[in-house]
C-alpha positions in Angstrom: -16.7 -24.5 -22.6 -20.4 -24.7 -22.2 -23.1 -23.1 -20.4 -25.5 -25.7 -19.1 -28.8 -25.3 -17.3 -29.1 -28.3 -15.4 -32.4 -29.5 -13.5 -31.4 -31.0 -10.0 -34.3 -32.9 -8.8 -37.1 -30.1 -9.3 -34.8 -26.9 -9.2 -32.7 -25.8 -12.1 -28.9 -24.4 -11.6 -26.9 -23.0 -14.4 -23.2 -23.9 -14.4 -20.3 -23.1 -16.6 -18.9 -26.4 -17.8 -15.2 -26.7 -18.9 -13.9 -29.7 -20.9 -17.3 -30.9 -21.4 -16.9 -34.1 -23.2 -19.7 -36.6 -24.2 -22.4 -34.5 -22.9 -25.8 -34.8 -23.8 -27.5 -31.8 -25.2 -29.8 -31.7 -22.2 -29.1 -33.1 -18.9 -31.0 -33.5 -15.8 -29.8 -35.1 -12.5 -31.9 -36.5 -9.6 -31.3 -38.1 -6.3 -31.3 -41.7 -5.8 -30.5 -44.4 -3.6 -27.3 -44.7 -5.3 -26.3 -41.3 -4.5 -27.5 -41.4 -1.0 -24.9 -44.2 -0.5 -21.9 -42.2 -1.8 -23.5 -39.3 0.6 -23.4 -41.2 3.5 -19.6 -41.9 3.3 -18.6 -38.3 2.4 -19.4 -34.5 2.6 -20.4 -34.0 -0.9 -23.7 -34.3 -2.4 -24.4 -36.6 -5.4 -26.8 -36.9 -8.4 -27.2 -39.2 -11.3 -28.5 -38.2 -14.9 -32.0 -39.5 -15.7 -30.6 -42.0 -18.0 -28.0 -43.5 -15.5 -24.9 -42.7 -17.3 -23.5 -39.8 -15.5 -22.6 -39.2 -12.0 -22.4 -35.3 -10.7 -20.4 -34.5 -7.8 -21.7 -31.1 -6.2 -19.3 -29.6 -3.4 -21.3 -26.7 -1.4 -19.9 -23.5 -0.2 -18.0 -23.9 3.0 -19.7 -20.7 4.5 -22.9 -19.4 4.9 -23.4 -16.2 3.5 -25.7 -14.9 6.1 -23.4 -16.3 9.1 -19.9 -15.4 7.8 -20.3 -12.9 5.2 -16.9 -12.1 4.6 -15.1 -15.4 4.6 -18.0 -16.6 2.2 -17.2 -13.4 -0.2 -13.2 -14.0 0.0 -13.3 -17.9 0.2 -16.4 -19.4 -1.5 -17.2 -16.7 -4.0 -14.2 -14.6 -5.2 -11.3 -17.5 -4.7 -13.4 -20.6 -5.6 -16.0 -19.3 -8.4 -14.1 -16.1 -9.8 -10.5 -17.7 -9.5 -11.6 -21.1 -10.4 -10.2 -22.7 -7.4 -13.1 -24.9 -6.7 -13.1 -28.4 -5.7 -14.5 -29.6 -8.8 -11.4 -28.4 -11.0 -9.0 -29.6 -8.6 -10.6 -33.2 -8.6 -10.6 -33.1 -12.5 -7.0 -32.5 -12.5 -6.1 -34.8 -10.1 -8.0 -37.5 -11.9 -6.0 -36.7 -15.0 -2.7 -37.2 -13.0 -4.3 -40.6 -11.6 -5.0 -41.5 -15.3 -1.7 -40.5 -16.6 0.1 -42.9 -13.9 -1.9 -45.6 -15.5 -4.5 -46.0 -12.6 -8.0 -46.7 -13.5 -10.8 -44.0 -12.7 -14.2 -43.1 -14.0 -14.4 -41.4 -17.3 -14.5 -37.6 -16.7 -17.0 -35.6 -18.8 -16.1 -32.1 -17.5 -16.1 -29.7 -14.3 -18.3 -26.7 -13.8 -18.8 -23.9 -11.4 -21.7 -21.4 -10.6 -21.1 -18.0 -10.5 -24.6 -17.1 -9.1 -24.0 -16.4 -5.6 -28.0 -17.6 -4.5 -26.5 -21.0 -5.7 -24.6 -22.6 -2.6 -23.7 -25.6 -4.9 -20.8 -24.0 -6.5 -18.7 -26.9 -7.7 -19.7 -29.3 -10.3 -18.0 -32.6 -11.4 -19.4 -34.9 -13.9 -18.1 -38.3 -14.4 -19.2 -41.6 -15.4 -21.5 -43.4 -13.5 -20.1 -46.9 -13.0 -23.0 -49.1 -12.4 -23.0 -51.9 -9.6 -19.7 -50.5 -8.4 -19.2 -50.7 -4.6 -17.2 -48.2 -2.1 -14.2 -49.8 -1.0 -14.4 -49.7 2.4 -17.8 -51.7 2.2 -16.4 -54.1 0.0 -13.1 -54.7 2.6 -15.3 -55.0 5.6 -17.1 -58.2 4.1 -13.7 -59.8 3.2 -12.0 -62.5 5.0 -8.6 -61.8 6.1 -7.0 -63.7 3.1 -9.1 -61.5 0.9 -8.1 -58.3 2.7 -4.4 -58.8 2.4 -4.7 -59.8 -1.3 -6.8 -56.5 -1.4 -4.2 -54.4 0.4 -1.3 -56.2 -1.7 -3.2 -54.6 -4.9 -3.9 -51.3 -3.2 -0.2 -50.8 -2.3 1.2 -51.6 -6.3 -1.2 -48.7 -7.3 0.0 -46.2 -4.6 3.4 -46.9 -5.4 2.8 -46.7 -9.1 1.3 -43.1 -8.3 4.3 -42.4 -6.2 6.6 -43.4 -9.1 5.1 -40.5 -11.1 6.0 -38.2 -8.3 2.4 -38.0 -6.3 0.6 -38.9 -3.2 -3.0 -39.0 -2.8 -4.1 -36.6 0.1 -6.8 -38.5 1.8 -5.6 -42.3 1.4 -8.5 -44.6 2.5 -10.6 -47.3 0.9 -13.7 -45.1 0.5 -11.9 -43.3 -2.3 -12.1 -46.4 -4.3 -14.8 -48.0 -6.1 -14.9 -51.8 -6.8 -16.6 -53.0 -9.7 -18.6 -56.2 -10.1 -15.3 -57.5 -11.9 -13.0 -56.7 -9.0 -11.4 -53.6 -10.5 -10.3 -50.8 -8.6 -11.6 -47.5 -9.8 -9.8 -44.3 -7.9 -12.4 -41.6 -7.0 -12.6 -38.5 -4.8 -9.1 -37.8 -6.3 -6.9 -35.1 -4.5 -3.4 -35.6 -5.0 0.0 -33.5 -4.5 3.4 -33.6 -5.6 6.1 -35.7 -3.6 9.3 -33.9 -2.6 12.0 -34.7 -4.9 14.5 -35.8 -2.5 14.0 -39.5 -1.8 14.2 -39.6 2.0 11.5 -36.6 2.2 9.2 -38.5 -0.4 9.3 -41.6 1.8 8.2 -39.4 4.8 5.5 -37.9 2.9 4.2 -41.1 1.8 4.3 -42.9 5.2 2.8 -40.2 6.6 -0.1 -40.5 4.6 -0.8 -43.9 6.1 -3.1 -43.8 9.3 -4.6 -46.5 11.5 -7.8 -44.9 11.1 -8.2 -44.9 7.6 -6.7 -48.2 6.8 -8.7 -49.9 9.4 -6.3 -50.7 12.1 -2.6 -50.8 12.9 -1.9 -54.1 11.8 -3.3 -53.3 8.2 -1.1 -49.9 8.3 1.8 -51.7 9.2 1.2 -54.0 6.2 0.8 -51.4 3.9 3.6 -49.6 5.0 5.9 -52.9 4.6 4.4 -53.6 1.4 5.3 -49.8 0.0 8.6 -49.9 1.3 9.5 -53.2 -0.5 8.2 -52.2 -3.7 9.7 -48.9 -3.6 13.1 -50.1 -2.5 15.8 -49.2 -4.7 
């Protein structure tokens, strides 16, 4: 555990960082065109270390203290900070589960939280910055149909691999993947939950995680469903 005083662009923030691994003595974070691209497809904020090796994901408070003081106090300050139920901790644990299941993720360098009530950016996840990797949704949109089906077939083998380890992703869509220049799938924005132990209930939970919108159409959802059914059939 380390207490880090981190400059974000031109402002300094202090975080208590857990599982700190491979972090430099001094860490400064900036917004870049890469972080703007990530922010355009999600609700979190992103920063890159000035040496280009680390990516920081920051989740701000859900409520504003001036507008909803009681909700902010109970949810954002007491629950997420003092009880350490922040997004960064949950995502760090989910990434560990993905890696134990054999799926590739960026390397994690720790998670942190700010106990300062004046800092709205309470949750901090530090991970490897994978250069030149692109969001999976962007890559999928540029593919021809044959390449899309090959992409989905690979996607399904990894979803099934996670299911065999007893978990399902809570938000299953292509932008939770990064595609490297070598076409490797890296799982990011990871929030997983346990599948029910009963086989029928587990399949229903997995099937319900598939939606037309997130998989870019009914035909692709049906393809993914059939692939998963075939892979996971007894």
